[in-house]
MARZA-224256 format. One record per residue: x, y, z of N, C-alpha, C in turn; residue number from 1. Coordinates in steps of 0.05 Angstrom, whole numbers, plus 5000, padded with zeros to 4 digits. Example, Ala and Ser with C-alpha at 12.3 -4.5 7.8 and 13.67 -1.06 7.14 Angstrom:
2
neast = 5264 nnorth = 4886 nup = 5156 caeast = 5246 canorth = 4910 caup = 5156 ceast = 5264 cnorth = 4934 cup = 5156 n = 1
neast = 5257 nnorth = 4955 nup = 5142 caeast = 5273 canorth = 4979 caup = 5143 ceast = 5258 cnorth = 5001 cup = 5157 n = 2
//
This chain:
87
neast = 9095 nnorth = 8724 nup = 1804 caeast = 9095 canorth = 8696 caup = 1809 ceast = 9100 cnorth = 8691 cup = 1845 n = 1
neast = 9120 nnorth = 8703 nup = 1853 caeast = 9129 canorth = 8707 caup = 1882 ceast = 9102 cnorth = 8710 cup = 1900 n = 2
neast = 9079 nnorth = 8732 nup = 1896 caeast = 9060 canorth = 8736 caup = 1904 ceast = 9041 cnorth = 8711 cup = 1907 n = 3
neast = 9034 nnorth = 8700 nup = 1880 caeast = 9017 canorth = 8676 caup = 1875 ceast = 9033 cnorth = 8654 cup = 1895 n = 4
neast = 9056 nnorth = 8644 nup = 1902 caeast = 9061 canorth = 8628 caup = 1917 ceast = 9055 cnorth = 8644 cup = 1957 n = 5
neast = 9057 nnorth = 8652 nup = 1949 caeast = 9053 canorth = 8667 caup = 1987 ceast = 9019 cnorth = 8668 cup = 1990 n = 6
neast = 9003 nnorth = 8671 nup = 1970 caeast = 8980 canorth = 8664 caup = 1972 ceast = 8969 cnorth = 8638 cup = 1970 n = 7
neast = 8989 nnorth = 8616 nup = 1959 caeast = 8981 canorth = 8594 caup = 1955 ceast = 8984 cnorth = 8583 cup = 1993 n = 8
neast = 9012 nnorth = 8591 nup = 2000 caeast = 9018 canorth = 8587 caup = 2034 ceast = 9004 cnorth = 8598 cup = 2051 n = 9
neast = 8995 nnorth = 8616 nup = 2041 caeast = 8977 canorth = 8634 caup = 2068 ceast = 8956 cnorth = 8620 cup = 2065 n = 10
neast = 8944 nnorth = 8609 nup = 2040 caeast = 8917 canorth = 8597 caup = 2035 ceast = 8920 cnorth = 8570 cup = 2053 n = 11
neast = 8940 nnorth = 8552 nup = 2059 caeast = 8943 canorth = 8527 caup = 2071 ceast = 8940 cnorth = 8539 cup = 2099 n = 12
neast = 8959 nnorth = 8553 nup = 2104 caeast = 8968 canorth = 8561 caup = 2136 ceast = 8948 cnorth = 8564 cup = 2144 n = 13
neast = 8933 nnorth = 8584 nup = 2136 caeast = 8899 canorth = 8602 caup = 2143 ceast = 8882 cnorth = 8578 cup = 2159 n = 14
neast = 8888 nnorth = 8551 nup = 2125 caeast = 8869 canorth = 8533 caup = 2136 ceast = 8867 cnorth = 8522 cup = 2166 n = 15
neast = 8890 nnorth = 8508 nup = 2163 caeast = 8916 canorth = 8493 caup = 2191 ceast = 8902 cnorth = 8510 cup = 2212 n = 16
neast = 8905 nnorth = 8541 nup = 2207 caeast = 8904 canorth = 8572 caup = 2239 ceast = 8877 cnorth = 8559 cup = 2244 n = 17
neast = 8851 nnorth = 8565 nup = 2220 caeast = 8829 canorth = 8560 caup = 2229 ceast = 8823 cnorth = 8535 cup = 2249 n = 18
neast = 8830 nnorth = 8516 nup = 2233 caeast = 8826 canorth = 8482 caup = 2250 ceast = 8838 cnorth = 8482 cup = 2266 n = 19
neast = 8855 nnorth = 8488 nup = 2275 caeast = 8868 canorth = 8495 caup = 2308 ceast = 8858 cnorth = 8511 cup = 2328 n = 20
neast = 8846 nnorth = 8533 nup = 2309 caeast = 8822 canorth = 8550 caup = 2324 ceast = 8805 cnorth = 8541 cup = 2339 n = 21
neast = 8795 nnorth = 8525 nup = 2313 caeast = 8764 canorth = 8516 caup = 2318 ceast = 8762 cnorth = 8499 cup = 2345 n = 22
neast = 8781 nnorth = 8474 nup = 2339 caeast = 8794 canorth = 8445 caup = 2359 ceast = 8791 cnorth = 8464 cup = 2386 n = 23
neast = 8800 nnorth = 8488 nup = 2397 caeast = 8802 canorth = 8494 caup = 2415 ceast = 8781 cnorth = 8524 cup = 2426 n = 24
neast = 8764 nnorth = 8526 nup = 2419 caeast = 8749 canorth = 8553 caup = 2417 ceast = 8719 cnorth = 8533 cup = 2440 n = 25
neast = 8708 nnorth = 8550 nup = 2445 caeast = 8683 canorth = 8551 caup = 2457 ceast = 8657 cnorth = 8549 cup = 2437 n = 26
neast = 8645 nnorth = 8532 nup = 2435 caeast = 8617 canorth = 8539 caup = 2415 ceast = 8608 cnorth = 8550 cup = 2423 n = 27
neast = 8603 nnorth = 8553 nup = 2455 caeast = 8577 canorth = 8568 caup = 2464 ceast = 8589 cnorth = 8597 cup = 2458 n = 28
neast = 8605 nnorth = 8606 nup = 2462 caeast = 8611 canorth = 8631 caup = 2466 ceast = 8630 cnorth = 8652 cup = 2439 n = 29
neast = 8640 nnorth = 8629 nup = 2416 caeast = 8643 canorth = 8641 caup = 2394 ceast = 8635 cnorth = 8633 cup = 2363 n = 30
neast = 8632 nnorth = 8638 nup = 2343 caeast = 8626 canorth = 8623 caup = 2319 ceast = 8646 cnorth = 8614 cup = 2310 n = 31
neast = 8651 nnorth = 8599 nup = 2296 caeast = 8671 canorth = 8577 caup = 2281 ceast = 8687 cnorth = 8595 cup = 2270 n = 32
neast = 8704 nnorth = 8593 nup = 2274 caeast = 8730 canorth = 8611 caup = 2257 ceast = 8732 cnorth = 8599 cup = 2231 n = 33
neast = 8738 nnorth = 8613 nup = 2203 caeast = 8738 canorth = 8615 caup = 2173 ceast = 8775 cnorth = 8620 cup = 2169 n = 34
neast = 8783 nnorth = 8598 nup = 2152 caeast = 8807 canorth = 8600 caup = 2135 ceast = 8813 cnorth = 8636 cup = 2133 n = 35
neast = 8796 nnorth = 8653 nup = 2124 caeast = 8794 canorth = 8671 caup = 2114 ceast = 8800 cnorth = 8699 cup = 2136 n = 36
neast = 8793 nnorth = 8687 nup = 2164 caeast = 8794 canorth = 8695 caup = 2188 ceast = 8823 cnorth = 8712 cup = 2195 n = 37
neast = 8841 nnorth = 8693 nup = 2181 caeast = 8875 canorth = 8686 caup = 2185 ceast = 8887 cnorth = 8691 cup = 2161 n = 38
neast = 8876 nnorth = 8697 nup = 2137 caeast = 8890 canorth = 8690 caup = 2112 ceast = 8892 cnorth = 8731 cup = 2108 n = 39
neast = 8911 nnorth = 8741 nup = 2103 caeast = 8924 canorth = 8765 caup = 2104 ceast = 8914 cnorth = 8772 cup = 2076 n = 40
neast = 8916 nnorth = 8759 nup = 2054 caeast = 8907 canorth = 8771 caup = 2028 ceast = 8877 cnorth = 8760 cup = 2011 n = 41
neast = 8859 nnorth = 8748 nup = 2037 caeast = 8831 canorth = 8749 caup = 2037 ceast = 8811 cnorth = 8780 cup = 2035 n = 42
neast = 8798 nnorth = 8777 nup = 2014 caeast = 8789 canorth = 8803 caup = 2006 ceast = 8775 cnorth = 8801 cup = 2024 n = 43
neast = 8765 nnorth = 8826 nup = 2037 caeast = 8749 canorth = 8821 caup = 2049 ceast = 8725 cnorth = 8851 cup = 2050 n = 44
neast = 8695 nnorth = 8835 nup = 2036 caeast = 8675 canorth = 8863 caup = 2027 ceast = 8660 cnorth = 8879 cup = 2046 n = 45
neast = 8669 nnorth = 8911 nup = 2047 caeast = 8648 canorth = 8928 caup = 2056 ceast = 8616 cnorth = 8923 cup = 2059 n = 46
neast = 8601 nnorth = 8914 nup = 2079 caeast = 8577 canorth = 8915 caup = 2067 ceast = 8560 cnorth = 8932 cup = 2053 n = 47
neast = 8539 nnorth = 8924 nup = 2037 caeast = 8535 canorth = 8943 caup = 2019 ceast = 8508 cnorth = 8968 cup = 2036 n = 48
neast = 8514 nnorth = 8987 nup = 2032 caeast = 8492 canorth = 9012 caup = 2057 ceast = 8468 cnorth = 9010 cup = 2040 n = 49
neast = 8440 nnorth = 9001 nup = 2057 caeast = 8415 canorth = 9002 caup = 2041 ceast = 8417 cnorth = 9038 cup = 2043 n = 50
neast = 8414 nnorth = 9045 nup = 2017 caeast = 8385 canorth = 9063 caup = 2005 ceast = 8361 cnorth = 9058 cup = 2004 n = 51
neast = 8352 nnorth = 9081 nup = 2012 caeast = 8319 canorth = 9092 caup = 2011 ceast = 8311 cnorth = 9096 cup = 1990 n = 52
neast = 8296 nnorth = 9092 nup = 1983 caeast = 8281 canorth = 9100 caup = 1949 ceast = 8278 cnorth = 9125 cup = 1949 n = 53
neast = 8276 nnorth = 9150 nup = 1967 caeast = 8270 canorth = 9175 caup = 1967 ceast = 8287 cnorth = 9187 cup = 1959 n = 54
neast = 8318 nnorth = 9175 nup = 1961 caeast = 8346 canorth = 9176 caup = 1958 ceast = 8347 cnorth = 9177 cup = 1920 n = 55
neast = 8334 nnorth = 9152 nup = 1912 caeast = 8346 canorth = 9144 caup = 1893 ceast = 8323 cnorth = 9166 cup = 1876 n = 56
neast = 8303 nnorth = 9168 nup = 1884 caeast = 8281 canorth = 9184 caup = 1863 ceast = 8303 cnorth = 9223 cup = 1864 n = 57
neast = 8312 nnorth = 9228 nup = 1888 caeast = 8319 canorth = 9245 caup = 1881 ceast = 8346 cnorth = 9244 cup = 1861 n = 58
neast = 8364 nnorth = 9229 nup = 1863 caeast = 8383 canorth = 9235 caup = 1852 ceast = 8380 cnorth = 9222 cup = 1820 n = 59
neast = 8365 nnorth = 9201 nup = 1813 caeast = 8351 canorth = 9202 caup = 1778 ceast = 8328 cnorth = 9215 cup = 1770 n = 60
neast = 8317 nnorth = 9228 nup = 1786 caeast = 8293 canorth = 9234 caup = 1779 ceast = 8291 cnorth = 9261 cup = 1775 n = 61
neast = 8299 nnorth = 9275 nup = 1802 caeast = 8300 canorth = 9309 caup = 1809 ceast = 8325 cnorth = 9320 cup = 1789 n = 62
neast = 8353 nnorth = 9295 nup = 1798 caeast = 8374 canorth = 9309 caup = 1789 ceast = 8391 cnorth = 9320 cup = 1801 n = 63
neast = 8379 nnorth = 9325 nup = 1837 caeast = 8403 canorth = 9336 caup = 1853 ceast = 8418 cnorth = 9310 cup = 1854 n = 64
neast = 8457 nnorth = 9314 nup = 1854 caeast = 8470 canorth = 9306 caup = 1876 ceast = 8473 cnorth = 9308 cup = 1906 n = 65
neast = 8483 nnorth = 9278 nup = 1907 caeast = 8487 canorth = 9280 caup = 1940 ceast = 8516 cnorth = 9295 cup = 1949 n = 66
neast = 8515 nnorth = 9300 nup = 1975 caeast = 8542 canorth = 9321 caup = 1974 ceast = 8562 cnorth = 9298 cup = 1978 n = 67
neast = 8586 nnorth = 9308 nup = 1972 caeast = 8606 canorth = 9296 caup = 1976 ceast = 8623 cnorth = 9293 cup = 2008 n = 68
neast = 8632 nnorth = 9267 nup = 2001 caeast = 8641 canorth = 9254 caup = 2030 ceast = 8662 cnorth = 9271 cup = 2032 n = 69
neast = 8670 nnorth = 9275 nup = 2065 caeast = 8699 canorth = 9274 caup = 2072 ceast = 8709 cnorth = 9258 cup = 2081 n = 70
neast = 8729 nnorth = 9254 nup = 2069 caeast = 8753 canorth = 9232 caup = 2068 ceast = 8772 cnorth = 9238 cup = 2087 n = 71
neast = 8774 nnorth = 9221 nup = 2108 caeast = 8804 canorth = 9231 caup = 2120 ceast = 8829 cnorth = 9231 cup = 2109 n = 72
neast = 8854 nnorth = 9246 nup = 2111 caeast = 8875 canorth = 9244 caup = 2094 ceast = 8887 cnorth = 9209 cup = 2108 n = 73
neast = 8903 nnorth = 9199 nup = 2078 caeast = 8907 canorth = 9167 caup = 2083 ceast = 8932 cnorth = 9168 cup = 2107 n = 74
neast = 8952 nnorth = 9190 nup = 2114 caeast = 8966 canorth = 9190 caup = 2121 ceast = 8958 cnorth = 9204 cup = 2156 n = 75
neast = 8945 nnorth = 9218 nup = 2157 caeast = 8936 canorth = 9226 caup = 2181 ceast = 8895 cnorth = 9235 cup = 2190 n = 76
neast = 8897 nnorth = 9215 nup = 2205 caeast = 8858 canorth = 9219 caup = 2194 ceast = 8848 cnorth = 9249 cup = 2210 n = 77
neast = 8872 nnorth = 9262 nup = 2221 caeast = 8852 canorth = 9282 caup = 2228 ceast = 8857 cnorth = 9308 cup = 2209 n = 78
neast = 8867 nnorth = 9307 nup = 2190 caeast = 8865 canorth = 9331 caup = 2162 ceast = 8841 cnorth = 9321 cup = 2146 n = 79
neast = 8829 nnorth = 9338 nup = 2142 caeast = 8810 canorth = 9330 caup = 2125 ceast = 8814 cnorth = 9345 cup = 2093 n = 80
neast = 8796 nnorth = 9336 nup = 2073 caeast = 8803 canorth = 9344 caup = 2046 ceast = 8798 cnorth = 9378 cup = 2051 n = 81
neast = 8808 nnorth = 9400 nup = 2036 caeast = 8788 canorth = 9430 caup = 2040 ceast = 8794 cnorth = 9428 cup = 2010 n = 82
neast = 8782 nnorth = 9454 nup = 2003 caeast = 8778 canorth = 9469 caup = 1967 ceast = 8807 cnorth = 9471 cup = 1969 n = 83
neast = 8805 nnorth = 9470 nup = 1946 caeast = 8840 canorth = 9485 caup = 1944 ceast = 8830 cnorth = 9512 cup = 1938 n = 84
neast = 8853 nnorth = 9524 nup = 1946 caeast = 8855 canorth = 9563 caup = 1954 ceast = 8876 cnorth = 9567 cup = 1916 n = 85
neast = 8854 nnorth = 9580 nup = 1912 caeast = 8878 canorth = 9599 caup = 1886 ceast = 8891 cnorth = 9625 cup = 1893 n = 86
neast = 8910 nnorth = 9623 nup = 1883 caeast = 8926 canorth = 9650 caup = 1880 ceast = 8920 cnorth = 9673 cup = 1872 n = 87
//
């Protein structure tokens, strides 16, 4: 319930912030601001990655799996995951 109230208040506040920012921006140098630009609860979607048809053929018809991506450790981006070592 508290989070819902915060979301509602941020929606209202971010609308006012966008209004003020748009009133003071240079239209030739910057695009219009949207309330989502100021709302910390706004969900930002990542752009979808375009895939070539040959990759889809390789995965679904030939049965080859793509290589696993190595993602950075959440606490330290310099650490990459490694295979676990069995003793």
